[in-house]
C-alpha positions as CSV (number, residue, x, y, z in Angstrom):
1,M,-37.9,22.3,2.9
2,Q,-36.9,25.0,0.4
3,T,-33.9,24.7,-1.9
4,V,-32.1,27.5,-3.6
5,E,-29.1,27.0,-5.9
6,T,-26.4,29.6,-5.2
7,L,-23.6,28.3,-7.4
8,N,-23.4,26.3,-10.6
9,E,-19.9,26.7,-12.1
10,G,-18.0,23.9,-13.8
11,L,-18.2,21.0,-11.4
12,K,-18.9,23.1,-8.4
13,R,-22.4,23.3,-6.9
14,A,-23.7,25.2,-3.9
15,Y,-27.2,25.3,-2.4
16,T,-29.0,26.8,0.5
17,L,-31.5,24.5,2.2
18,T,-34.1,26.0,4.5
19,I,-35.7,23.5,7.0
20,T,-38.7,25.1,8.7
21,A,-39.2,25.1,12.4
22,G,-42.4,23.2,11.9
23,E,-40.6,20.3,10.2
24,I,-38.1,20.1,13.1
25,D,-40.8,20.4,15.8
26,G,-42.8,17.6,14.0
27,R,-39.8,15.3,14.3
28,V,-39.3,16.2,17.9
29,D,-42.9,15.5,18.7
30,A,-42.8,12.1,16.9
31,E,-39.5,11.2,18.7
32,V,-40.9,12.2,22.2
33,K,-44.0,9.9,21.6
34,R,-41.7,7.1,20.5
35,V,-39.4,7.2,23.5
36,A,-41.9,8.2,26.2
37,P,-43.0,4.6,26.9
38,Q,-39.4,3.6,27.5
39,I,-38.7,6.4,30.0
40,R,-38.5,5.5,33.7
41,M,-39.1,8.2,36.3
42,P,-39.8,8.0,40.0
43,G,-43.5,8.5,40.8
44,F,-44.7,7.3,37.4
45,R,-45.6,3.9,36.3
46,P,-43.5,2.5,33.4
47,G,-44.6,4.1,30.1
48,K,-46.8,6.7,31.8
49,V,-44.3,9.6,32.0
50,P,-46.0,12.7,30.5
51,A,-44.7,13.9,27.2
52,N,-44.0,17.4,28.6
53,L,-41.7,15.9,31.2
54,V,-39.9,13.8,28.6
55,R,-39.4,16.9,26.5
56,K,-38.1,18.8,29.5
57,M,-35.7,16.1,30.4
58,H,-34.4,15.1,26.9
59,G,-35.8,17.8,24.7
60,E,-32.4,19.4,23.9
61,A,-30.8,16.1,22.7
62,I,-34.0,15.1,20.8
63,A,-34.1,18.5,19.1
64,Q,-30.5,18.2,18.1
65,E,-31.0,14.7,16.7
66,A,-34.1,15.9,14.9
67,L,-32.1,18.7,13.3
68,N,-29.3,16.4,12.2
69,T,-31.8,13.9,10.7
70,S,-33.6,16.7,8.9
71,I,-30.3,18.0,7.4
72,Q,-29.2,14.5,6.3
73,E,-32.5,13.7,4.7
74,G,-32.5,17.2,3.1
75,I,-29.1,16.5,1.5
76,Q,-30.2,13.1,0.3
77,K,-33.3,14.6,-1.3
78,L,-31.3,17.4,-2.9
79,I,-28.9,14.9,-4.4
80,A,-31.8,12.7,-5.7
81,D,-33.9,15.6,-7.0
82,K,-31.0,17.3,-8.8
83,Q,-29.5,14.0,-9.9
84,L,-26.2,14.9,-8.6
85,R,-23.1,12.6,-8.4
86,P,-20.9,14.0,-5.6
87,A,-17.2,13.5,-6.2
88,M,-16.5,13.8,-2.4
89,Q,-18.5,14.2,0.7
90,P,-20.5,17.5,0.5
91,S,-19.5,20.4,2.8
92,V,-22.4,21.2,5.1
93,E,-22.6,24.3,7.3
94,L,-25.5,25.4,9.5
95,T,-25.6,29.2,9.3
96,E,-25.0,31.3,12.3
97,G,-28.0,32.5,14.4
98,Y,-29.9,29.3,14.4
99,A,-31.8,28.7,17.6
100,P,-34.5,26.1,18.6
101,G,-37.9,27.1,17.3
102,K,-36.5,28.9,14.3
103,D,-36.0,27.8,10.7
104,A,-32.6,26.2,10.0
105,E,-30.7,27.5,7.0
106,V,-28.0,25.1,5.8
107,K,-25.3,25.8,3.2
108,V,-24.3,22.8,1.1
109,E,-21.3,22.9,-1.2
110,L,-20.0,20.0,-3.3
111,E,-18.2,19.0,-6.5
112,V,-19.9,16.7,-8.9
113,L,-18.4,14.0,-11.1
114,P,-18.0,15.1,-14.7
115,Q,-19.9,13.7,-17.6
116,V,-17.2,11.5,-19.0
117,P,-17.3,11.5,-22.8
118,A,-17.9,8.2,-24.5
119,P,-14.5,6.4,-24.1
120,K,-12.6,5.8,-27.3
121,I,-11.6,2.2,-27.1
122,D,-11.7,1.2,-30.7
123,G,-8.4,1.1,-32.6
124,L,-6.3,0.5,-29.5
125,K,-3.0,-1.1,-30.6
126,L,-0.6,-2.6,-28.1
127,E,2.7,-4.6,-28.3
128,R,3.2,-7.4,-25.9
129,L,6.8,-8.1,-25.1
130,V,7.0,-11.8,-24.5
131,V,10.0,-13.5,-22.7
132,P,10.4,-17.2,-23.5
133,V,11.8,-19.1,-20.6
134,A,15.0,-20.9,-21.8
135,D,16.0,-24.3,-20.4
136,E,19.3,-22.7,-19.4
137,R,17.5,-20.2,-17.2
138,V,15.5,-23.1,-15.5
139,D,18.8,-25.0,-14.9
140,E,20.3,-21.9,-13.3
141,Q,17.3,-21.7,-10.9
142,V,17.7,-25.4,-10.1
143,A,21.4,-24.9,-9.4
144,Q,20.7,-21.8,-7.3
145,L,18.2,-23.8,-5.3
146,A,20.7,-26.6,-4.8
147,S,23.3,-24.2,-3.5
148,G,20.9,-23.2,-0.8
149,Q,20.4,-26.8,0.2
150,K,24.0,-27.5,1.1
151,K,24.8,-30.5,3.3
152,W,27.5,-29.5,5.8
153,E,30.0,-32.0,6.9
154,E,32.7,-31.7,9.6
155,A,36.1,-30.6,8.2
156,E,38.2,-32.7,10.5
157,G,41.5,-31.0,11.2
158,R,41.2,-28.6,8.3
159,A,41.5,-24.8,8.5
160,A,38.5,-22.8,7.4
161,D,38.5,-21.3,3.9
162,T,36.1,-19.2,1.8
163,G,32.9,-21.2,1.3
164,D,33.2,-23.1,4.6
165,M,30.9,-22.7,7.6
166,V,32.3,-21.7,11.0
167,V,30.3,-22.3,14.2
168,M,31.5,-20.1,17.0
169,D,30.7,-18.3,20.3
170,F,31.6,-14.6,20.5
171,V,31.8,-11.6,22.8
172,G,31.9,-8.2,21.2
173,K,33.5,-5.3,23.0
174,V,33.9,-1.5,22.4
175,D,36.7,0.2,24.3
176,G,37.2,-3.1,26.1
177,T,33.6,-3.3,27.4
178,P,31.0,-5.8,26.1
179,F,28.1,-4.0,24.4
180,D,24.4,-5.0,24.4
181,G,23.5,-7.6,21.9
182,G,27.2,-8.4,21.2
183,T,27.3,-11.8,22.8
184,G,26.2,-15.0,21.3
185,E,26.7,-18.8,21.1
186,D,26.8,-21.3,18.3
187,M,26.5,-18.7,15.5
188,S,27.0,-20.3,12.1
189,V,28.6,-18.2,9.4
190,E,29.4,-19.1,5.8
191,I,32.6,-17.4,4.9
192,G,32.2,-15.2,1.8
193,T,28.5,-14.5,2.0
194,G,29.1,-10.9,3.2
195,R,26.4,-11.2,5.9
196,L,28.5,-9.8,8.7
197,I,30.1,-6.3,9.0
198,P,33.1,-5.7,6.6
199,G,36.3,-7.5,7.6
200,F,34.7,-9.9,10.0
201,E,34.4,-12.9,7.7
202,D,37.8,-12.4,6.1
203,Q,39.4,-12.9,9.5
204,L,37.8,-16.3,9.9
205,V,39.8,-17.8,7.1
206,G,42.4,-20.1,8.6
207,V,40.7,-20.8,11.9
208,K,40.3,-24.4,13.2
209,A,37.9,-26.1,15.6
210,G,39.1,-25.3,19.2
211,D,40.8,-22.1,18.3
212,E,40.3,-19.0,20.3
213,K,40.9,-15.8,18.4
214,Q,40.3,-12.1,18.8
215,I,39.5,-10.0,15.7
216,E,39.3,-6.3,15.2
217,V,36.6,-4.6,13.0
218,T,35.1,-1.1,12.6
219,F,31.3,-0.7,12.6
220,P,30.1,1.1,9.4
221,E,29.1,4.8,9.8
222,D,25.6,4.0,8.7
223,Y,25.2,1.2,11.3
224,G,21.8,1.0,12.8
225,V,22.9,1.6,16.4
226,D,24.1,5.1,17.2
227,T,26.4,4.0,20.0
228,L,28.2,1.6,17.6
229,S,28.3,3.5,14.3
230,G,31.8,4.1,13.2
231,K,33.3,2.6,16.3
232,P,36.2,0.2,16.4
233,A,35.4,-3.1,18.2
234,T,37.0,-6.4,19.1
235,F,35.3,-9.8,19.1
236,D,36.6,-12.7,21.2
237,L,35.8,-15.8,19.3
238,T,35.7,-19.5,20.4
239,I,35.6,-21.7,17.3
240,K,33.3,-24.7,17.9
241,S,33.7,-26.4,14.5
242,V,34.5,-25.9,10.8
243,K,32.3,-27.5,8.2
244,T,32.6,-27.9,4.5
245,A,29.8,-28.2,2.0
246,G,29.2,-31.6,0.5
247,E,28.4,-31.8,-3.1
248,T,24.7,-31.6,-3.9
249,V,23.8,-33.9,-6.8
250,I,20.9,-32.5,-8.8
251,D,18.7,-35.5,-9.6
252,D,15.4,-37.1,-8.7
253,E,16.5,-37.8,-5.2
254,F,17.4,-34.1,-4.7
255,A,13.9,-33.2,-5.9
256,K,12.3,-35.8,-3.6
257,S,14.2,-34.3,-0.6
258,L,12.1,-31.1,-1.3
259,G,8.9,-33.1,-1.2
260,L,8.4,-33.4,-5.0
261,E,8.0,-36.4,-7.2
262,G,11.2,-35.9,-9.2
263,L,13.4,-33.5,-11.1
264,D,11.0,-32.9,-13.9
265,Q,8.3,-31.7,-11.5
266,L,10.9,-29.4,-9.8
267,K,11.9,-27.9,-13.2
268,G,8.3,-27.5,-14.1
269,L,7.5,-25.5,-11.0
270,L,10.5,-23.3,-11.4
271,R,9.6,-22.7,-15.1
272,G,6.2,-21.7,-14.0
273,Q,7.6,-19.2,-11.5
274,L,9.8,-17.7,-14.1
275,E,7.0,-17.4,-16.6
276,N,4.8,-15.8,-13.9
277,E,7.6,-13.3,-13.1
278,T,8.1,-12.3,-16.7
279,G,4.4,-12.3,-17.3
280,Q,3.9,-9.7,-14.6
281,L,6.6,-7.5,-16.2
282,T,5.0,-8.0,-19.6
283,R,1.6,-6.9,-18.1
284,T,3.2,-3.9,-16.4
285,H,4.7,-2.7,-19.6
286,M,1.6,-3.3,-21.7
287,K,-0.7,-1.7,-19.1
288,R,1.4,1.5,-19.0
289,K,1.2,1.7,-22.8
290,L,-2.6,1.2,-22.6
291,L,-3.0,3.9,-20.0
292,D,-0.8,6.3,-22.0
293,Q,-3.1,5.8,-25.0
294,L,-6.2,6.4,-22.9
295,A,-4.7,9.5,-21.4
296,E,-3.8,10.9,-24.8
297,G,-7.2,10.3,-26.2
298,H,-9.3,11.7,-23.4
299,D,-9.2,15.1,-21.8
300,F,-12.0,16.3,-19.5
301,E,-12.4,18.4,-16.4
302,V,-11.9,16.5,-13.1
303,P,-13.1,17.5,-9.6
304,P,-10.4,19.6,-7.9
305,S,-11.3,18.0,-4.5
306,M,-10.5,14.5,-5.9
307,V,-7.2,15.7,-7.4
308,E,-6.3,17.3,-4.1
309,A,-7.1,14.2,-2.1
310,E,-5.1,12.1,-4.6
311,F,-2.2,14.5,-4.5
312,A,-2.2,14.6,-0.6
313,Q,-1.7,10.8,-0.5
314,I,1.0,10.9,-3.1
315,W,2.8,13.7,-1.3
316,Q,2.5,12.1,2.1
317,Q,4.3,9.0,0.9
318,L,7.0,11.1,-0.8
319,E,7.6,13.1,2.3
320,H,7.9,9.9,4.3
321,E,10.5,8.6,1.9
322,A,12.4,11.9,1.8
323,G,12.6,11.8,5.6
324,H,14.5,8.5,5.4
325,E,17.1,9.8,2.8
326,A,20.7,10.5,3.9
327,D,20.0,14.2,3.6
328,P,16.3,14.7,4.4
329,E,16.5,18.5,4.0
330,A,18.0,18.2,0.5
331,A,15.5,15.5,-0.5
332,M,12.6,17.7,0.6
333,K,14.0,20.7,-1.3
334,E,14.3,18.6,-4.5
335,L,10.8,17.3,-3.9
336,E,9.3,20.7,-3.5
337,S,10.8,21.7,-6.9
338,E,8.7,18.9,-8.5
339,R,5.5,19.5,-6.7
340,D,3.7,20.7,-9.8
341,D,4.7,17.5,-11.7
342,Y,3.2,15.3,-8.9
343,R,0.0,17.4,-8.9
344,K,-0.4,16.7,-12.6
345,I,0.2,13.1,-12.0
346,A,-2.6,13.2,-9.4
347,E,-4.9,14.8,-11.9
348,R,-4.0,12.2,-14.5
349,R,-4.7,9.4,-12.1
350,V,-8.1,10.8,-11.2
351,R,-9.0,11.2,-14.8
352,L,-7.9,7.7,-15.7
353,G,-9.8,6.3,-12.7
354,L,-13.0,7.9,-13.8
355,L,-12.4,6.8,-17.4
356,L,-11.8,3.2,-16.5
357,S,-14.9,3.2,-14.3
358,E,-16.9,4.6,-17.2
359,I,-15.6,1.9,-19.6
360,G,-16.3,-0.8,-17.1
361,Q,-19.9,0.3,-16.4
362,A,-20.6,0.8,-20.1
363,N,-19.4,-2.7,-20.9
364,G,-20.8,-4.7,-18.0
365,V,-17.6,-5.3,-16.2
366,E,-18.4,-6.6,-12.7
367,V,-16.8,-8.1,-9.6
368,S,-18.8,-11.2,-8.7
369,Q,-20.0,-11.9,-5.2
370,A,-17.7,-14.9,-5.0
371,E,-14.7,-12.7,-6.1
372,M,-15.6,-10.2,-3.4
373,Q,-15.8,-12.8,-0.7
374,R,-12.3,-13.9,-1.7
375,L,-11.0,-10.4,-1.5
376,I,-12.6,-9.9,2.0
377,A,-11.1,-13.2,3.2
378,Q,-7.7,-12.3,1.9
379,A,-7.8,-8.8,3.5
380,A,-9.0,-10.2,6.8
381,Q,-5.8,-12.3,7.1
382,Q,-3.9,-9.0,7.8
383,Y,-5.5,-8.8,11.2
384,R,-5.4,-10.8,14.4
385,P,-7.7,-13.8,14.4
386,E,-9.9,-12.2,17.0
387,D,-10.3,-9.1,14.9
388,R,-11.0,-10.8,11.6
389,E,-14.8,-11.1,12.2
390,R,-15.0,-7.4,13.1
391,F,-13.2,-6.6,9.9
392,V,-15.6,-8.7,7.8
393,Q,-18.6,-7.1,9.5
394,Y,-17.1,-3.6,8.9
395,I,-16.7,-4.3,5.1
396,Q,-20.2,-5.7,4.9
397,Q,-21.7,-2.7,6.7
398,E,-19.7,0.1,5.0
399,P,-20.4,0.3,1.2
400,M,-17.6,2.7,0.7
401,A,-15.0,0.5,2.4
402,A,-16.2,-2.4,0.3
403,A,-15.9,-0.3,-2.8
404,Q,-12.3,0.6,-1.9
405,L,-11.5,-3.1,-1.4
406,R,-13.1,-4.0,-4.7
407,A,-11.6,-1.2,-6.8
408,P,-8.1,-2.8,-7.7
409,L,-9.7,-6.0,-8.9
410,Y,-12.4,-4.1,-10.8
411,E,-9.7,-2.0,-12.5
412,D,-7.7,-5.1,-13.4
413,K,-10.8,-6.6,-15.0
414,V,-11.5,-3.4,-17.0
415,V,-7.8,-3.5,-18.2
416,D,-8.2,-7.1,-19.2
417,F,-11.3,-6.2,-21.1
418,L,-9.4,-3.5,-23.0
419,F,-6.5,-5.9,-23.7
420,D,-9.1,-8.2,-25.3
421,K,-10.4,-5.3,-27.4
422,A,-7.0,-4.1,-28.5
423,D,-5.1,-5.2,-31.5
424,V,-2.1,-6.9,-29.8
425,T,1.0,-8.0,-31.5
426,D,3.6,-10.2,-29.8
427,R,7.3,-9.6,-29.9
428,E,9.9,-11.9,-28.3
429,V,12.5,-10.2,-26.2
430,T,14.9,-11.2,-23.5
431,R,14.2,-10.4,-19.9
432,E,16.9,-7.8,-19.9
433,E,15.3,-6.1,-22.9
434,L,11.9,-6.1,-21.2
435,E,13.3,-4.7,-18.0
436,A,15.1,-2.0,-20.0
437,A,11.9,-1.1,-21.7
438,I,10.1,-0.6,-18.4
439,E,13.2,1.3,-17.0
440,A,13.1,3.6,-20.1
441,E,9.5,4.5,-19.2
442,D,10.6,5.1,-15.6
443,G,13.2,7.5,-16.9
444,Q,10.6,9.9,-18.4
445,V,8.4,12.3,-16.5
446,P,4.8,11.1,-17.1
447,H,3.2,13.6,-19.5
448,V,-0.2,15.0,-18.8
449,H,-1.8,16.2,-22.0
450,G,-4.0,19.3,-21.6
451,P,-4.8,22.7,-23.2
452,D,-2.1,24.4,-21.0
453,C,0.6,21.9,-21.9
454,D,3.9,23.8,-22.5
455,H,6.6,21.2,-22.1
456,D,8.2,18.6,-24.3
457,H,6.6,15.1,-24.2
458,D,9.9,13.5,-23.7
459,H,11.3,15.8,-21.1
460,K,13.5,13.8,-18.7
461,P,14.3,14.7,-15.1
462,A,17.8,15.4,-13.8
463,K,17.7,12.3,-11.5
464,K,16.6,8.8,-12.6
465,K,15.5,7.9,-9.1
466,A,13.0,10.8,-9.0
467,A,11.8,9.9,-12.5
468,A,11.2,6.3,-11.5
469,K,9.1,7.5,-8.5
470,K,7.1,9.6,-10.8
471,A,6.5,6.8,-13.3
472,K,5.2,4.6,-10.5
473,A,3.1,7.3,-8.9
474,D,1.6,7.9,-12.3
475,D,0.4,4.3,-12.5
476,V,-3.2,4.4,-11.7
477,T,-3.1,0.9,-10.3
478,E,-0.6,1.7,-7.6
479,T,-1.7,3.7,-4.5
480,P,0.8,6.2,-3.3
481,A,1.4,4.1,-0.3
482,E,2.6,1.3,-2.6
483,A,4.7,3.3,-5.0
484,E,8.3,3.1,-4.1
485,A,7.4,1.9,-0.6
486,P,10.6,1.4,1.5
487,K,11.0,-2.1,2.7
488,K,11.0,-2.4,6.5
489,K,14.1,-4.0,7.9
490,A,14.0,-7.0,10.1
491,A,12.7,-6.1,13.6
492,A,15.6,-7.5,15.4
493,K,18.5,-9.8,14.8
494,K,19.5,-12.7,17.1
495,A,22.3,-12.1,19.5
496,A,24.3,-14.7,17.6
497,E,24.1,-12.4,14.6
498,A,25.1,-9.2,16.4
499,P,28.2,-8.7,14.3
500,A,25.9,-8.5,11.2
501,E,26.1,-5.4,9.1
502,E,22.8,-4.0,10.4
503,A,22.0,-3.6,14.0
504,P,18.8,-4.7,15.7
505,A,16.4,-1.9,14.9
506,A,13.8,-0.8,17.3
507,E,10.6,-2.5,16.2
508,E,7.8,-0.1,15.3
509,A,4.2,-0.8,16.3
510,P,2.6,-2.1,13.1
511,K,0.0,0.1,11.5
512,K,-3.2,-1.1,9.9
513,K,-2.7,-1.4,6.1
514,A,-4.5,1.3,4.2
515,A,-7.6,0.1,2.5
516,P,-7.1,-0.2,-1.3
517,K,-7.8,3.3,-2.6
518,K,-10.8,3.8,-4.7
519,K,-9.8,4.7,-8.2
520,A,-11.5,2.8,-11.0
521,E,-14.9,2.9,-9.2
522,A,-14.6,6.5,-8.2
523,A,-17.8,7.3,-10.0
524,E,-19.8,5.1,-7.7
525,G,-20.2,7.5,-4.8
526,D,-18.7,9.7,-2.1
527,A,-15.3,9.3,-0.7
528,P,-15.2,7.1,2.4
529,A,-14.6,8.2,5.9
530,E,-11.5,6.9,7.7
531,A,-12.1,3.3,8.6
532,D,-12.1,2.3,12.2
533,A,-10.9,-1.2,11.3
534,P,-9.4,-3.6,13.7
535,K,-5.6,-3.5,14.0
536,K,-3.2,-6.1,13.0
537,K,-1.5,-8.2,15.5
538,A,2.0,-6.9,16.4
539,P,4.8,-9.4,15.8
540,A,6.5,-10.4,19.0
541,K,9.6,-8.5,19.7
542,K,12.9,-10.4,19.9
543,K,15.1,-9.9,22.9
544,A,18.5,-8.3,22.4
545,A,20.0,-11.7,23.3
546,E,18.3,-15.0,22.7
């Protein structure tokens, strides 16, 4: 095989590989000899079919396989001999005019990973905003929990008031005709929660057990069912009972009713949850500041193909979100005006990913086998039980899929390493102050430092929502699919909840969760192909009336 370099410009490389006809024919001959004993043909004993007949019957397929194998091995040898580190899968093209019996000329184009300069990790200074959990905050959580554990008692002979629960049957009608999903029995509604469409709960005040009442409401314009949106409707109600909430005493017995030993244990658990919540916010703020320092201190060329792939994923998610806005056309127009900003964000994310990978490799940061097994087990839970083994096998057989799964944990471990290296000072703040600090960062367009920088570092966008999306997209730890991901509404509501503010939405077929995108370990190899992983089990659809 002959190799000629045709391009060496920046991170781009191009080569022409010439695979001789003799090399290909040699592979064909070897393959014919290998498969000939397995061929069965009438008139010949097993294993005695002549090689020339085998070649006549299967020669074209064998020759094609021999060519493909020669090309793959040639590319692997090229990468090894030239000590290349491909950023993405190389582009491979067989030149026109090739025919069996001739030399094969193959064009190979690729981008290589840059030589990342020695990371500057000495002198990092970070401020950790710490939120002490006050006893009062814990008490609030206990009280909130108790409010959700109300013991309802029959309100004998008393009319319903705000805060009471009404149990009723109902029949909903539009233009005097019952509509689908508008009939239910024994629906329990706590007056004042705002769970039902506007005006519904207010008209329950004053009803008593045994009453029959008709109420009039208007479905909101943005109601989830087109045939009901904005329409006036009536509901014929039959009141089964009115219940009042008994007083919940917060004591050891209350904690024991929740399966705990006592009130102290309950408070301890709630305090731990609050500390974990604020701890995550603290880490988010601290990590953003760390990444900002790394971005400011390092500027090197990154492979355009990696930036384009990163941008494509960010843009796909943003287009999805824009399509669900009240005015999709206006949302897309605004988005288009910010395309360059998001492309810079994609470039910054790629650069930070390569930088974190370099820091981790240089300092022996690793994901242990035990940690990897836990990641695989957790990811497998996303799939149906019968598909989990297939998923595990897929991860074990596909190094790139395993790298994608490992990447977020690897990155977190690199960040923790840098936290330990940094000079960290603590400052106590309230939760509100911490959230305000994060929000202030969200309010700024993430700045990408570079030689062509021509805008102010503190430039702010016209809309805070767009800025928050950019700040999240800029976080190297969040894949575009995660950033600002819209929450999926409940698949369907029970018929008894038909008057609720949102209509039963048609349930979409669940999609397989995207594998964690490779970022911190981007330097380890090529981009993975799409995974043919098993699909998650679809949740059972609820009927319109239960």
